[in-house]
C-alpha positions as CSV (number, residue, x, y, z in Angstrom):
1,X,-64.1,30.8,-22.0
2,X,-65.1,33.5,-24.3
3,X,-62.6,36.2,-25.3
4,X,-63.1,39.6,-23.6
5,X,-64.0,42.0,-26.4
6,X,-60.9,43.9,-25.8
7,X,-57.3,43.2,-24.3
8,X,-55.3,46.2,-23.1
9,X,-51.4,45.8,-23.0
10,X,-48.6,48.1,-21.6
11,X,-45.5,48.0,-23.5
12,X,-42.6,48.9,-21.3
13,X,-39.6,50.1,-23.4
14,X,-36.8,51.2,-21.1
15,X,-33.1,51.2,-20.5
16,X,-31.7,48.7,-17.7
17,X,-29.2,49.0,-14.9
18,X,-26.2,46.6,-15.8
19,X,-26.4,43.6,-13.2
20,X,-28.3,45.6,-10.5
21,X,-31.5,43.8,-9.6
22,X,-32.3,46.3,-6.8
23,X,-32.1,49.3,-9.1
24,X,-34.0,47.7,-12.0
25,X,-36.9,46.6,-9.7
26,X,-37.1,50.1,-8.1
27,X,-37.1,51.9,-11.5
28,X,-39.4,49.3,-13.0
29,X,-41.9,49.7,-10.1
30,X,-41.8,53.6,-10.6
31,X,-42.6,53.3,-14.3
32,X,-45.5,50.7,-13.5
33,X,-47.3,53.1,-11.3
34,X,-47.1,55.9,-14.2
35,X,-49.6,53.5,-16.0
36,X,-52.8,55.4,-15.2
37,X,-55.1,53.2,-16.9
38,X,-56.2,49.7,-15.8
39,X,-54.5,47.2,-18.2
40,X,-54.8,43.4,-18.4
41,X,-51.1,42.8,-19.2
42,X,-47.7,44.7,-18.6
43,X,-44.7,43.2,-20.7
44,X,-41.3,44.0,-19.5
45,X,-37.9,43.4,-21.7
46,X,-35.8,40.3,-21.6
47,X,-33.7,39.8,-18.4
48,X,-35.5,43.0,-17.2
49,X,-33.8,42.5,-13.6
50,X,-30.1,42.6,-14.7
51,X,-29.8,43.2,-18.6
52,X,-28.7,40.5,-20.9
53,X,-25.8,38.8,-19.2
54,X,-24.0,35.5,-19.3
55,X,-22.8,35.8,-15.7
56,X,-25.6,33.3,-14.7
57,X,-23.7,31.8,-11.7
58,X,-23.7,35.5,-10.3
59,X,-27.0,36.8,-11.2
60,X,-29.5,33.5,-11.0
61,X,-31.7,33.1,-8.4
62,X,-34.3,30.2,-7.8
63,X,-38.3,30.5,-8.2
64,X,-40.1,32.4,-5.7
65,X,-37.2,34.5,-4.5
66,X,-36.7,38.3,-4.9
67,X,-37.8,38.7,-8.5
68,X,-40.8,36.4,-8.4
69,X,-42.0,38.0,-5.1
70,X,-41.6,41.3,-6.6
71,X,-43.6,40.6,-9.6
72,X,-46.2,38.7,-7.5
73,X,-46.4,42.0,-5.4
74,X,-46.7,44.4,-8.4
75,X,-49.2,42.2,-10.1
76,X,-51.4,42.0,-7.0
77,X,-51.0,46.0,-6.3
78,X,-51.7,47.0,-9.9
79,X,-54.4,44.0,-10.3
80,X,-52.8,43.1,-13.7
81,X,-50.6,40.2,-15.1
82,X,-46.9,41.0,-15.7
83,X,-44.6,39.3,-18.0
84,X,-40.8,39.4,-18.5
85,X,-38.0,37.2,-18.6
86,X,-35.1,36.7,-15.7
87,X,-32.2,34.4,-15.0
88,X,-33.5,31.6,-12.9
89,X,-31.8,28.6,-11.6
90,X,-33.3,25.1,-11.4
91,X,-31.6,21.9,-10.2
92,X,-28.2,23.1,-11.1
93,X,-29.2,24.5,-14.6
94,X,-29.8,28.0,-15.6
95,X,-32.5,29.2,-17.7
96,X,-33.6,32.4,-19.5
97,X,-37.0,32.1,-18.1
98,X,-40.3,34.2,-19.0
99,X,-42.4,34.5,-16.0
100,X,-46.1,35.2,-16.3
101,X,-47.4,36.4,-12.9
102,X,-51.1,36.9,-12.3
103,X,-52.6,39.1,-9.9
104,X,-53.8,36.2,-7.8
105,X,-50.0,35.2,-7.3
106,X,-50.0,32.4,-9.8
107,X,-46.6,32.1,-11.8
108,X,-46.5,30.3,-15.0
109,X,-43.2,30.3,-17.3
110,X,-41.7,29.6,-20.6
111,X,-37.9,28.8,-20.9
112,X,-36.2,30.5,-24.0
113,X,-35.9,27.7,-26.8
114,X,-33.5,29.2,-29.2
115,X,-30.3,30.5,-27.2
116,X,-28.2,33.0,-29.0
117,X,-24.8,31.2,-29.6
118,X,-23.2,34.3,-30.7
119,X,-23.0,35.4,-27.1
120,X,-22.5,32.0,-25.8
121,X,-26.0,31.8,-24.4
122,X,-26.1,28.4,-25.7
123,X,-23.2,27.3,-23.4
124,X,-24.7,29.3,-20.3
125,X,-28.3,28.3,-20.3
126,X,-30.5,25.2,-20.8
127,X,-33.0,25.6,-23.8
128,X,-36.8,25.1,-23.3
129,X,-38.2,22.2,-24.5
130,X,-42.1,23.0,-24.3
131,X,-44.1,26.1,-25.4
132,X,-46.9,26.9,-23.2
133,X,-50.1,28.9,-24.2
134,X,-51.1,31.4,-21.4
135,X,-54.9,32.4,-21.0
136,X,-55.9,35.8,-20.2
137,X,-59.6,36.9,-20.1
138,X,-60.4,34.2,-22.8
139,X,-57.4,35.3,-25.0
140,X,-54.8,32.8,-26.0
141,X,-51.4,34.0,-25.8
142,X,-48.0,32.6,-26.9
143,X,-44.8,33.6,-25.2
144,X,-41.5,34.0,-27.0
145,X,-38.1,35.4,-26.2
146,X,-35.8,37.5,-28.4
147,X,-33.9,35.1,-30.8
148,X,-36.9,33.0,-30.9
149,X,-38.1,35.4,-33.3
150,X,-35.9,34.1,-36.1
151,X,-37.4,30.7,-36.0
152,X,-41.2,30.6,-37.2
153,X,-41.5,27.0,-37.1
154,X,-41.2,26.8,-33.2
155,X,-44.0,29.6,-33.0
156,X,-46.2,28.4,-35.7
157,X,-49.9,28.9,-34.9
158,X,-51.1,25.3,-35.3
159,X,-54.8,24.3,-35.7
160,X,-56.3,22.6,-32.7
161,X,-59.8,21.2,-32.6
162,X,-60.4,23.5,-35.8
163,X,-59.3,26.7,-34.1
164,X,-56.1,28.3,-33.9
165,X,-53.9,27.8,-30.7
166,X,-53.4,31.5,-30.1
167,X,-54.7,34.9,-30.6
168,X,-51.4,37.0,-29.7
169,X,-47.8,36.1,-29.8
170,X,-45.3,38.4,-27.9
171,X,-41.5,38.7,-27.5
172,X,-39.5,40.0,-24.7
173,X,-36.2,41.1,-26.0
174,X,-32.7,42.5,-25.9
175,X,-32.3,42.9,-29.5
176,X,-29.3,45.0,-30.6
177,X,-29.5,48.1,-32.7
178,X,-27.2,46.6,-35.1
179,X,-29.7,44.0,-36.4
180,X,-32.9,45.9,-35.9
181,X,-33.9,45.8,-39.4
182,X,-34.7,42.1,-38.9
183,X,-36.8,42.8,-35.7
184,X,-38.8,45.4,-37.8
185,X,-39.4,42.9,-40.4
186,X,-39.9,39.8,-38.4
187,X,-42.5,41.0,-35.9
188,X,-45.2,41.7,-38.5
189,X,-44.3,38.6,-40.6
190,X,-45.2,36.5,-37.4
191,X,-48.3,38.2,-37.3
192,X,-49.3,37.8,-41.0
193,X,-48.2,34.1,-41.2
194,X,-50.0,33.1,-37.7
195,X,-53.1,35.4,-38.3
196,X,-52.6,36.7,-34.8
197,X,-51.5,39.9,-33.0
198,X,-48.0,40.3,-32.7
199,X,-46.0,42.4,-30.0
200,X,-42.4,42.9,-29.3
201,X,-40.9,44.7,-26.3
202,X,-37.2,45.6,-26.6
203,X,-34.8,47.7,-24.3
204,X,-33.0,50.9,-25.2
205,X,-29.5,52.5,-24.6
206,X,-26.2,50.3,-23.9
207,X,-25.6,47.5,-21.5
208,X,-22.3,46.9,-19.7
209,X,-20.9,44.9,-22.6
210,X,-21.1,47.9,-24.8
211,X,-24.0,46.8,-26.8
212,X,-26.3,49.3,-28.0
213,X,-30.2,48.7,-28.2
214,X,-32.7,51.1,-29.9
215,X,-36.0,49.8,-28.9
216,X,-38.4,49.8,-31.8
217,X,-41.0,48.0,-29.4
218,X,-44.1,47.6,-31.4
219,X,-47.6,46.1,-31.9
220,X,-49.0,44.7,-35.0
221,X,-52.6,43.2,-35.9
222,X,-53.3,40.2,-37.7
223,X,-52.7,41.7,-41.3
224,X,-49.2,43.0,-40.3
225,X,-50.4,46.5,-40.1
226,X,-48.6,48.5,-37.4
227,X,-50.8,49.5,-34.5
228,X,-47.9,51.1,-32.1
229,X,-44.2,52.0,-32.5
230,X,-42.3,53.3,-29.8
231,X,-39.3,54.6,-31.6
232,X,-35.9,54.6,-29.8
233,X,-36.4,56.2,-26.3
234,X,-37.7,55.2,-23.1
235,X,-41.5,54.9,-23.3
236,X,-44.6,53.3,-22.2
237,X,-47.4,52.6,-24.5
238,X,-50.8,51.0,-23.8
239,X,-52.2,49.0,-26.7
240,X,-55.8,47.8,-27.1
241,X,-56.6,44.5,-29.0
242,X,-59.8,43.9,-30.6
243,X,-61.4,40.3,-30.2
244,X,-64.2,41.1,-32.8
245,X,-61.7,42.3,-35.5
246,X,-59.5,39.3,-35.2
247,X,-62.3,36.6,-35.3
248,X,-63.9,38.4,-38.3
249,X,-60.8,38.3,-40.2
250,X,-59.9,34.6,-39.4
251,X,-63.4,33.8,-40.5
252,X,-63.3,35.7,-43.8
253,X,-59.9,34.6,-44.5
254,X,-59.2,31.2,-43.2
255,X,-55.8,30.6,-44.6
256,X,-55.0,28.8,-41.2
257,X,-57.2,25.8,-42.4
258,X,-54.6,25.2,-45.0
259,X,-51.7,25.1,-42.9
260,X,-49.3,22.2,-43.1
261,X,-49.3,19.6,-40.2
262,X,-45.8,18.8,-38.7
263,X,-44.0,17.6,-35.6
264,X,-41.0,19.4,-33.8
265,X,-38.2,16.8,-32.9
């Protein structure tokens, strides 16, 4: 499928109620109805129903229960794709799972590969083993979750049939304010090295563990130029990506053709 000329994406930077799914889904529903313009994709933060918690046994739910049903309902009503991660239980294992829900009710997912050991995430959740590439109106889109941002090999935009695997990479996150300088530096780096658009959506304020978050959700073009920056408060921004500008730059500056081939073990 040929890429649509533009792709419009809403970045939802918000505080989250601590371990309260009902309150978070109600709050996010209100925020999404504040998006007046028709958008192609709405991106929510990491673990948007609960906040970033290791209480998986308490908070997890299987696929196609409350969170998935809510996302299906909102995607259908808003006629848009919605993405964000939640705690999902599958066959006795817990996953920090990014859910990609289309208006027709189809759900695709990506399980977080790099688990944040400093918060015991690696002891609580099972790591993802595969990296899907989603498609939206002809755009190829690579999903990532928070700590994945520090590991560029996993997200490397590799050449497939003499073209790049994806056009946009995005991160849903609960990235603490104490390390936001790394977030600010690595988001544009991922754009530059992969010759793709790069977007990060982070939460704000403090969680139930006293960890503070200050947002800095942002979007960057394929040169690393900042297109949007949401600052530190609650905010929703709609960012429009340009296919012609992306394809033209890749043609004029085909650095991707000199990339190294490798296998991830």
